[in-house]
SEGUFI-505672 format. One record per residue: x, y, z of N, C-alpha, C in turn; residue number from 1. Coordinates in nm, 3 decimals, m for minus. Layout:
BEGIN
X, Y, Z, X, Y, Z, X, Y, Z, NUM
...
***
This chain:
BEGIN
m0.225, m3.291, 1.893, m0.341, m3.191, 1.946, m0.384, m3.112, 1.854, 1
m0.493, m3.067, 1.895, m0.588, m2.974, 1.778, m0.624, m2.802, 1.799, 2
m0.566, m2.783, 1.678, m0.617, m2.642, 1.723, m0.729, m2.570, 1.668, 3
m0.738, m2.503, 1.820, m0.942, m2.512, 1.871, m0.980, m2.330, 1.840, 4
m1.093, m2.373, 1.764, m1.105, m2.207, 1.744, m1.077, m2.062, 1.833, 5
m1.072, m2.072, 1.978, m1.014, m1.965, 2.039, m0.854, m1.960, 2.048, 6
m0.782, m2.034, 1.966, m0.647, m2.013, 1.977, m0.619, m1.975, 1.824, 7
m0.740, m1.968, 1.711, m0.732, m1.888, 1.615, m0.741, m1.772, 1.623, 8
m0.857, m1.706, 1.688, m0.882, m1.611, 1.763, m0.728, m1.504, 1.839, 9
m0.707, m1.587, 1.854, m0.582, m1.553, 1.936, m0.468, m1.530, 1.866, 10
m0.472, m1.583, 1.758, m0.394, m1.543, 1.648, m0.391, m1.461, 1.580, 11
m0.552, m1.473, 1.533, m0.605, m1.371, 1.395, m0.556, m1.186, 1.475, 12
m0.616, m1.202, 1.633, m0.569, m1.056, 1.719, m0.456, m1.021, 1.715, 13
m0.330, m1.148, 1.688, m0.189, m1.094, 1.716, m0.159, m1.089, 1.601, 14
m0.200, m1.126, 1.510, m0.164, m1.042, 1.335, m0.218, m0.939, 1.323, 15
m0.281, m0.909, 1.337, m0.419, m0.786, 1.312, m0.311, m0.700, 1.399, 16
m0.278, m0.685, 1.535, m0.197, m0.625, 1.588, m0.019, m0.609, 1.509, 17
0.037, m0.692, 1.480, 0.164, m0.729, 1.482, 0.174, m0.682, 1.388, 18
0.279, m0.648, 1.352, 0.366, m0.544, 1.198, 0.381, m0.699, 1.091, 19
0.269, m0.767, 1.017, 0.340, m0.862, 0.983, 0.194, m0.894, 0.885, 20
0.201, m0.936, 0.808, 0.115, m0.943, 0.678, 0.061, m1.084, 0.641, 21
0.174, m1.211, 0.710, 0.112, m1.332, 0.658, 0.209, m1.390, 0.790, 22
0.020, m1.523, 0.818, 0.145, m1.590, 0.943, 0.096, m1.752, 0.872, 23
0.233, m1.873, 0.928, 0.184, m2.007, 0.952, 0.155, m2.036, 1.058, 24
0.113, m2.103, 1.105, 0.070, m2.178, 1.203, 0.070, m2.336, 1.168, 25
0.154, m2.436, 1.171, 0.164, m2.562, 1.191, 0.154, m2.648, 1.290, 26
0.058, m2.729, 1.357, 0.069, m2.796, 1.461, 0.022, m2.985, 1.455, 27
0.140, m3.043, 1.470, 0.139, m3.177, 1.420, 0.073, m3.196, 1.301, 28
m0.045, m3.286, 1.221, m0.036, m3.238, 1.055, m0.171, m3.152, 1.028, 29
m0.204, m2.997, 1.085, m0.285, m2.916, 1.069, m0.227, m2.774, 1.051, 30
m0.256, m2.710, 0.999, m0.154, m2.592, 0.974, m0.252, m2.490, 0.849, 31
m0.256, m2.389, 0.997, m0.333, m2.255, 0.941, m0.259, m2.164, 0.869, 32
m0.309, m2.109, 0.748, m0.257, m1.984, 0.670, m0.307, m1.869, 0.706, 33
m0.281, m1.712, 0.796, m0.352, m1.602, 0.740, m0.270, m1.520, 0.690, 34
m0.356, m1.444, 0.598, m0.266, m1.341, 0.511, m0.368, m1.205, 0.556, 35
m0.261, m1.146, 0.566, m0.353, m0.955, 0.502, m0.333, m0.952, 0.400, 36
m0.459, m0.865, 0.362, m0.430, m0.723, 0.225, m0.341, m0.710, 0.206, 37
m0.274, m0.731, 0.063, m0.130, m0.680, 0.013, m0.071, m0.545, 0.052, 38
0.032, m0.547, 0.052, 0.086, m0.405, 0.093, 0.225, m0.414, m0.005, 39
0.231, m0.221, 0.048, 0.351, m0.245, m0.017, 0.496, m0.269, 0.030, 40
0.598, m0.261, 0.000, 0.728, m0.283, 0.031, 0.811, m0.267, m0.090, 41
0.910, m0.202, m0.033, 1.024, m0.151, m0.169, 1.160, m0.269, m0.180, 42
1.197, m0.316, m0.015, 1.310, m0.412, m0.022, 1.217, m0.564, 0.039, 43
1.355, m0.607, 0.059, 1.289, m0.749, 0.106, 1.294, m0.771, 0.247, 44
1.178, m0.835, 0.351, 1.168, m0.807, 0.480, 1.209, m0.895, 0.540, 45
1.230, m0.870, 0.674, 1.286, m0.978, 0.788, 1.162, m1.053, 0.818, 46
1.217, m1.146, 0.835, 1.143, m1.309, 0.872, 1.178, m1.323, 1.017, 47
1.101, m1.331, 1.119, 1.104, m1.345, 1.235, 1.042, m1.469, 1.305, 48
1.055, m1.514, 1.438, 0.953, m1.586, 1.515, 0.887, m1.518, 1.584, 49
0.724, m1.568, 1.603, 0.630, m1.468, 1.682, 0.566, m1.606, 1.754, 50
0.506, m1.580, 1.912, 0.413, m1.681, 1.968, 0.336, m1.633, 1.999, 51
0.232, m1.618, 2.018, 0.130, m1.522, 2.074, 0.112, m1.541, 2.170, 52
0.029, m1.452, 2.329, 0.032, m1.503, 2.431, m0.073, m1.591, 2.415, 53
m0.081, m1.672, 2.499, m0.230, m1.805, 2.487, m0.218, m1.887, 2.415, 54
m0.106, m1.932, 2.328, m0.053, m2.034, 2.187, 0.005, m2.112, 2.242, 55
m0.037, m2.252, 2.276, 0.094, m2.332, 2.359, 0.210, m2.343, 2.269, 56
0.334, m2.368, 2.331, 0.442, m2.356, 2.288, 0.434, m2.483, 2.197, 57
0.384, m2.599, 2.151, 0.408, m2.691, 2.079, 0.323, m2.669, 1.947, 58
0.296, m2.493, 1.977, 0.238, m2.460, 1.803, 0.300, m2.379, 1.757, 59
0.364, m2.399, 1.640, 0.449, m2.297, 1.637, 0.427, m2.211, 1.492, 60
0.471, m2.076, 1.558, 0.411, m2.006, 1.458, 0.521, m1.868, 1.380, 61
0.487, m1.880, 1.290, 0.621, m1.790, 1.196, 0.543, m1.687, 1.127, 62
0.587, m1.620, 1.130, 0.538, m1.440, 1.054, 0.666, m1.444, 0.943, 63
0.589, m1.440, 0.814, 0.645, m1.446, 0.721, 0.732, m1.356, 0.642, 64
0.635, m1.232, 0.667, 0.632, m1.122, 0.608, 0.597, m0.983, 0.689, 65
0.718, m0.906, 0.692, 0.675, m0.746, 0.769, 0.585, m0.687, 0.720, 66
0.434, m0.597, 0.769, 0.375, m0.477, 0.711, 0.439, m0.346, 0.703, 67
0.463, m0.327, 0.554, 0.537, m0.206, 0.532, 0.395, m0.100, 0.591, 68
0.430, 0.013, 0.555, 0.337, 0.134, 0.555, 0.227, 0.128, 0.428, 69
0.098, 0.158, 0.394, 0.038, 0.127, 0.288, 0.045, 0.234, 0.195, 70
0.093, 0.315, 0.078, 0.147, 0.454, 0.034, m0.004, 0.469, m0.069, 71
m0.119, 0.446, m0.044, m0.210, 0.441, m0.183, m0.349, 0.506, m0.115, 72
m0.407, 0.631, m0.203, m0.444, 0.786, m0.181, m0.577, 0.658, m0.178, 73
m0.602, 0.656, m0.102, m0.822, 0.583, m0.091, m0.876, 0.667, m0.149, 74
m0.831, 0.816, m0.169, m0.934, 0.847, m0.235, m0.925, 0.908, m0.376, 75
m0.855, 0.801, m0.439, m0.860, 0.744, m0.615, m0.869, 0.640, m0.582, 76
m0.893, 0.576, m0.492, m0.895, 0.426, m0.566, m1.003, 0.382, m0.629, 77
m1.106, 0.407, m0.681, m1.186, 0.378, m0.781, m1.136, 0.370, m0.890, 78
m1.040, 0.432, m0.929, m0.966, 0.449, m1.058, m0.848, 0.341, m1.093, 79
m0.769, 0.331, m0.956, m0.661, 0.242, m0.985, m0.628, 0.081, m1.029, 80
m0.577, 0.080, m1.101, m0.604, m0.067, m1.165, m0.424, m0.168, m1.160, 81
m0.467, m0.278, m1.122, m0.378, m0.320, m0.996, m0.326, m0.448, m1.169, 82
m0.162, m0.483, m1.127, m0.078, m0.552, m1.238, m0.021, m0.625, m1.169, 83
m0.124, m0.762, m1.234, m0.100, m0.888, m1.148, m0.011, m0.998, m1.182, 84
0.013, m1.099, m1.121, 0.106, m1.198, m1.162, 0.045, m1.306, m1.236, 85
0.123, m1.297, m1.401, 0.083, m1.414, m1.442, 0.108, m1.555, m1.438, 86
0.212, m1.533, m1.336, 0.233, m1.664, m1.301, 0.275, m1.697, m1.146, 87
0.293, m1.809, m1.102, 0.341, m1.833, m0.916, 0.486, m1.801, m0.992, 88
0.542, m1.791, m0.887, 0.691, m1.754, m0.891, 0.824, m1.653, m0.777, 89
0.856, m1.609, m0.859, 0.948, m1.507, m0.706, 0.974, m1.379, m0.772, 90
0.914, m1.285, m0.707, 0.893, m1.150, m0.771, 1.004, m1.071, m0.754, 91
1.118, m1.020, m0.830, 1.220, m0.917, m0.834, 1.193, m0.823, m0.887, 92
1.258, m0.696, m0.811, 1.205, m0.538, m0.873, 1.346, m0.546, m0.971, 93
1.400, m0.584, m1.001, 1.580, m0.558, m1.072, 1.591, m0.670, m1.102, 94
1.663, m0.645, m1.253, 1.741, m0.764, m1.324, 1.838, m0.772, m1.251, 95
1.900, m0.733, m1.127, 1.984, m0.832, m1.062, 1.974, m0.678, m0.932, 96
2.083, m0.783, m0.849, 2.040, m0.713, m0.671, 2.149, m0.556, m0.738, 97
2.232, m0.556, m0.783, 2.299, m0.386, m0.748, 2.203, m0.302, m0.918, 98
2.151, m0.351, m0.954, 2.076, m0.325, m1.077, 1.969, m0.249, m0.967, 99
1.910, m0.102, m1.073, 1.823, m0.043, m1.035, 1.673, m0.053, m1.006, 100
1.557, m0.063, m0.939, 1.479, m0.128, m1.013, 1.415, m0.094, m1.130, 101
1.309, m0.164, m1.182, 1.244, m0.091, m1.296, 1.128, m0.025, m1.278, 102
1.081, 0.024, m1.161, 1.005, 0.083, m1.112, 0.980, 0.155, m0.983, 103
0.947, 0.245, m0.933, 0.959, 0.265, m0.799, 0.764, 0.344, m0.788, 104
0.745, 0.396, m0.666, 0.625, 0.437, m0.681, 0.625, 0.618, m0.739, 105
0.572, 0.618, m0.784, 0.564, 0.756, m0.869, 0.625, 0.770, m0.985, 106
0.655, 0.680, m1.013, 0.740, 0.645, m1.161, 0.620, 0.679, m1.260, 107
0.618, 0.716, m1.382, 0.454, 0.679, m1.461, 0.534, 0.545, m1.585, 108
0.474, 0.457, m1.590, 0.459, 0.337, m1.700, 0.427, 0.384, m1.818, 109
0.485, 0.336, m1.929, 0.405, 0.308, m2.062, 0.333, 0.183, m2.078, 110
0.252, 0.110, m2.170, 0.200, 0.014, m2.173, 0.333, m0.084, m2.235, 111
0.352, m0.207, m2.215, 0.492, m0.242, m2.280, 0.596, m0.225, m2.207, 112
0.646, m0.181, m2.102, 0.755, m0.121, m2.052, 0.789, m0.268, m1.941, 113
0.844, m0.267, m1.931, 0.889, m0.395, m1.816, 0.859, m0.330, m1.675, 114
0.845, m0.420, m1.580, 0.803, m0.339, m1.427, 0.851, m0.412, m1.305, 115
0.884, m0.580, m1.363, 0.961, m0.652, m1.263, 0.975, m0.779, m1.351, 116
1.074, m0.867, m1.257, 1.102, m0.994, m1.314, 1.029, m1.118, m1.211, 117
0.972, m1.211, m1.264, 0.943, m1.352, m1.206, 1.018, m1.424, m1.284, 118
1.031, m1.516, m1.117, 1.122, m1.641, m1.177, 1.055, m1.737, m1.147, 119
1.015, m1.817, m1.235, 0.962, m1.977, m1.244, 1.047, m2.050, m1.269, 120
1.080, m2.145, m1.192, 1.159, m2.248, m1.308, 1.299, m2.272, m1.311, 121
1.346, m2.162, m1.258, 1.497, m2.109, m1.264, 1.513, m2.050, m1.435, 122
1.401, m1.994, m1.467, 1.367, m1.901, m1.587, 1.320, m1.744, m1.538, 123
1.388, m1.653, m1.599, 1.311, m1.494, m1.540, 1.244, m1.461, m1.659, 124
1.150, m1.430, m1.617, 1.038, m1.356, m1.713, 1.030, m1.249, m1.683, 125
1.048, m1.131, m1.774, 0.991, m0.979, m1.763, 0.861, m0.963, m1.765, 126
0.767, m0.880, m1.670, 0.659, m0.886, m1.684, 0.624, m0.716, m1.737, 127
0.568, m0.783, m1.843, 0.545, m0.584, m1.900, 0.400, m0.552, m1.875, 128
0.420, m0.409, m1.871, 0.280, m0.313, m1.791, 0.185, m0.353, m1.940, 129
0.077, m0.362, m1.893, m0.022, m0.352, m1.992, m0.139, m0.234, m1.955, 130
m0.081, m0.129, m1.904, m0.178, m0.041, m1.860, m0.098, 0.085, m1.839, 131
m0.129, 0.224, m1.915, m0.043, 0.326, m1.837, m0.055, 0.419, m1.751, 132
0.013, 0.492, m1.662, 0.002, 0.551, m1.565, 0.111, 0.574, m1.466, 133
0.050, 0.638, m1.320, 0.144, 0.639, m1.260, 0.170, 0.517, m1.122, 134
0.223, 0.480, m1.104, 0.253, 0.324, m1.001, 0.242, 0.454, m0.870, 135
0.098, 0.418, m0.785, 0.100, 0.416, m0.656, 0.129, 0.319, m0.578, 136
0.139, 0.195, m0.599, 0.196, 0.157, m0.465, 0.260, 0.010, m0.527, 137
0.326, m0.014, m0.437, 0.435, m0.152, m0.476, 0.391, m0.290, m0.391, 138
0.316, m0.398, m0.415, 0.208, m0.458, m0.340, 0.292, m0.570, m0.283, 139
0.412, m0.624, m0.308, 0.502, m0.716, m0.252, 0.629, m0.670, m0.235, 140
0.692, m0.765, m0.170, 0.815, m0.729, m0.127, 0.899, m0.789, m0.188, 141
1.067, m0.764, m0.210, 1.115, m0.807, m0.296, 1.166, m0.926, m0.295, 142
1.202, m1.058, m0.371, 1.219, m1.200, m0.352, 1.132, m1.253, m0.238, 143
0.989, m1.233, m0.283, 0.873, m1.279, m0.218, 0.805, m1.373, m0.323, 144
0.757, m1.496, m0.303, 0.673, m1.562, m0.384, 0.570, m1.509, m0.416, 145
0.521, m1.530, m0.548, 0.399, m1.437, m0.559, 0.319, m1.555, m0.631, 146
0.125, m1.575, m0.606, 0.078, m1.604, m0.651, 0.032, m1.583, m0.790, 147
0.001, m1.681, m0.856, m0.127, m1.597, m0.966, m0.212, m1.501, m0.943, 148
m0.217, m1.397, m1.004, m0.388, m1.289, m1.026, m0.322, m1.229, m0.868, 149
m0.198, m1.239, m0.822, m0.191, m1.143, m0.738, m0.121, m1.037, m0.742, 150
m0.210, m0.924, m0.662, m0.175, m0.783, m0.753, m0.012, m0.752, m0.686, 151
0.035, m0.695, m0.801, 0.217, m0.686, m0.803, 0.229, m0.522, m0.758, 152
0.166, m0.448, m0.872, 0.138, m0.280, m0.863, 0.001, m0.247, m0.864, 153
m0.029, m0.085, m0.818, m0.143, m0.032, m0.812, m0.076, 0.057, m0.910, 154
m0.167, 0.075, m1.013, m0.147, 0.213, m1.085, m0.284, 0.297, m1.137, 155
m0.256, 0.402, m1.126, m0.295, 0.568, m1.175, m0.359, 0.598, m1.277, 156
m0.418, 0.499, m1.390, m0.426, 0.541, m1.520, m0.379, 0.698, m1.525, 157
m0.477, 0.800, m1.481, m0.483, 0.940, m1.487, m0.421, 1.017, m1.375, 158
m0.291, 0.937, m1.362, m0.199, 0.996, m1.292, m0.101, 1.042, m1.372, 159
***
C-alpha cells in the first residue's frame, strides 16, 4: 500500500491539532516523519498511539512526544541564543534520576557551567554553556534522543 498525498494531509492536520511534537508513520517499506518545532518540556513525556480519522488501519502512526506549552517570550526572541547539541545522543537534565536538574527555566547560567548531559555510545558527556544569561526555554524532554545542532536550551544573554 502506498501512502498518498491526501493521507499525509490528514496526518499533518492531526499532528497540528494533537498535543504531540513528532509523528512517525510506517506503511510497508514507506516511512513518513513529521516534527513540530522544538518546544520546552521539563520531564519525560508519555508515548502513545495515534490513529487519525481517515487513515487506514494498515498504516501505523506513533506519537513519540507530547507537546508541552511554550515558555519563551516572543517579544524578546530577537536576542535569544540557543545552546545546541554538539552530538547525537540521549539528553539528560541531571547527573542521575534522583539528582536535581542542572538548570531550570529562569536560572541564570555562566559560560563554562554544565547545563545537561548527553549520552553517546554509553559515554556521559557534560554539555558546557558557551553563553551567559537566563534560561528562557528548555527545548527537549529528559531522556529523549537529540540530533547534532538541535536546540536544547534558549538563553537570553540580557536576562
